[in-house]
N, C-alpha and C positions, 0 to 999 in steps of 0.2 A: 520709342524704348517699351522693351518686350517683354523688357523682364528675364534674362539666363540669369541672373542673381540669386543665391537663396535663399538673401531677403527679401527680395520680390517675387509676388506671382504671378504669372504669365494674364495677361490681360484676354488674350483671345485662348477658345475655346479652342481653336481648329492646332493656337501653340503648346497646349498646353498636352492635344492629344497625342502630337509630335511625339513629345517629350517624351511623353509616357511608351511608344513606341520605341521609341528609343533603349528607351533606362534598359526597356523586360526584355529588346531583342538581346541590348549588349548581355545580359549573363544570362539570357541563352545560349547566345555566343560560346561564353567564357566556358558553359557546365558541356556543352557537347565538346567543345577541345580537349573538359580533362577526363571525358568517357573515352575518346581515341589515345590517349599517353596514360591507363590504366594503374596505378602509384604499387600498386597488391596483385600477386598472384591469381588468377582465375583463366575462366572464361576467355578470348581474344573479343573484343569488343566488335559489331557486324563495320567494321569501316568502310560499306558500302551507301550505310542504311546512319550513319553518322556525316558521310560528306556531305549526302544529302541536308543534313540536318543544318549545316555551319555554313555551306552554300543559300541555304534559304536564310540561317539567320545575317547574311552578311546581306541580302540585297532586302532586306527589312528593315537594317542601319542604314540603308543606302537610300530607299523610301523614304525615311523618317528626315534623313539628312535633306535628300533634294524638295521636301515638303518643308521643313524650317527656314529653307533659305527663300524657296517661294515664297511666304508666307514676310518675311523681314523685308521681302525685298519691295512688296506690296507694299506695304506697311509705313515703311520708310517711306516710302512714293506720296505717299498721300498728307 
């Protein structure tokens, strides 16, 4: 039991670190996607920069998810 429910605190520092990376990357991804579709008139966003940031956020999300799978698989096998 690694504690993925709000009322459970993850026991492993690695799980907590992965969850923090996953959460922060998801917020960053949302922010970067909003920049790509500005709601108000003004200068156009630098699409190349926004695209690079979106790719980096997606990579960080995938990395955190892989860490969680690896950690939980190891913990469940012990």
